C-alpha positions, 0 to 999 in steps of 0.5 A, spaced: 521 448 478 520 449 486 515 456 487 522 457 490 527 457 483 522 460 480 521 466 485 528 467 485 528 467 477 523 472 477 528 477 482 534 476 477 530 479 472 528 485 474 535 488 471 533 495 470 539 500 473 533 504 476 531 499 481 538 497 484 539 501 490 536 498 497 531 502 498 527 500 491 528 492 494 519 492 497 518 494 488 523 488 486 519 484 490 513 487 488 515 485 480 517 478 482 511 476 486 507 477 480 511 474 475 512 468 479 505 468 481 503 470 473 497 476 476 496 482 473 500 487 478 502 486 486 504 490 492 507 490 499 505 494 505 506 494 511 503 497 519 508 499 522 509 500 531 505 507 531 500 503 526 501 508 519 499 505 515 506 505 510 506 503 502 513 499 500 513 497 493 508 495 488 510 493 481 507 499 477 504 505 477 497 503 477 498 498 482 500 503 488 495 508 484 490 502 487 493 502 494 492 510 494 485 508 493 484 504 499 488 508 504 485 514 503 478 510 503 479 507 510 478 500 507 479 495 503 481 488 502 488 488 504 487 493 510 481 488 511 487 482 512 492 486 516 488 487 520 484 480 520 491 477 519 487 472 516 487 471 506 482 475 503 479 473 498 474 478 494 472 478 486 469 483 482 462 481 486 465 481 493 469 488 492 462 491 490 458 488 497 464 489 502 467 495 499 462 500 494 467 506 496 473 503 495 470 499 488 467 505 486 475 508 485 478 501 484 473 501 477 474 508 475 482 508 475 484 501 475 484 496 469 482 491 476 476 488 478 479 482 483 484 483 488 487 478 493 489 480 500 495 476 503 498 477 510 506 476 511 509 474 517 510 481 522 517 483 521 522 487 524 519 493 522 511 491 522 505 487 520 505 486 512 501 484 507 500 482 499 496 485 494 495 481 488 491 484 482 486 482 477 483 484 471 478 479 472 475 476 476 475 469 473 483 469 474 483 469 481 480 461 479 487 461 477 491 462 483 495 457 487 494 459 495 500 454 497 504 458 492 502 465 493 501 464 500 510 461 500 512 468 495 509 471 501 513 468 505 519 469 501 518 475 501 518 476 509 525 473 508 527 476 503 525 483 506 528 480 514 535 478 511 535 486 509 533 488 515 539 484 519 543 485 513 544 492 514 545 498 519 538 503 522 534 505 527 527 503 530 525 511 529 529 511 520 527 504 520 530 498 515 533 502 507 527 500 504 522 503 508 525 508 504 523 510 498 518 514 494 513 511 495 514 510 503 517 516 503 510 519 498 506 516 505 510 520 510 508 526 507 501 525 509 503 523 517 507 530 516 500 534 514 497 530 519 501 533 524 501 540 522 493 540 520 492 537 527 496 543 532 493 549 527 486 545 528 486 544 534 485 536 531 486 529 534 491 526 529 485 520 527 480 527 527 486 530 521 487 524 517 478 524 515 477 531 514 483 529 510 480 524 507 473 527 505 476 533 501 479 528 498 474 523 496 470 530 494 475 532 490 476 525 486 482 526 490 488 521 493 490 523 500 497 523 498 496 528 493 491 533 499 497 532 504 503 534 498 496 540 497 497 542 505 505 540 505 506 545 499 501 551 500 497 549 496 491 548 501 492 551 508 488 548 514 483 553 514 480 552 508 480 544 508 476 546 515 472 550 511 471 546 505 468 541 510 464 545 513 460 547 506 460 540 504 456 540 511 
């Protein structure tokens, strides 16, 4: 059976009715990636036209956590793969050496000990990447790199086809950019806008402030954004907390 046939079969096996909507296509694709490549978990993300990192979906809840940790720190294998457009292979030793803060959180909150990040060909909505997660470093050696790259092309094709055969605007993006995972991240950009206005900060400084608070509180950027938008945390409290740390 070819890799394309294996991937199509794995995708067909994702039969959970709760994942049937077009907005959940990335979740189905992530599960198919994990199954067809025999890795522990997988996640899909992209950087959109405004250079905002958008997680699209993952094969499990813990894989979603791994992405949020990487975004909270602002560095990691997937971010590097998206920036360089080159594959990144990182066993535990590499993770600890290149991204020590991210690795500290990854090991504390997930079972993953190695990551392979593969850039996807630029799609209609932005430049994407696949994160493949492993519970042991030794498993990375079993990964067939050619097959993984081929699966990446199949994922890009599936996302592109879904976008072509549906109606959407550049401002809104395709339907698969509106699932629960990307919507959760959209709240971060909304919180950054709120913080920028209230504290008269640039967007990057606002994100840095949120990241610092998240790391200090042992939560993710997405959690801090939700607190800011709900009123459980105010911009003033965030700024005062940062000054106290200094």
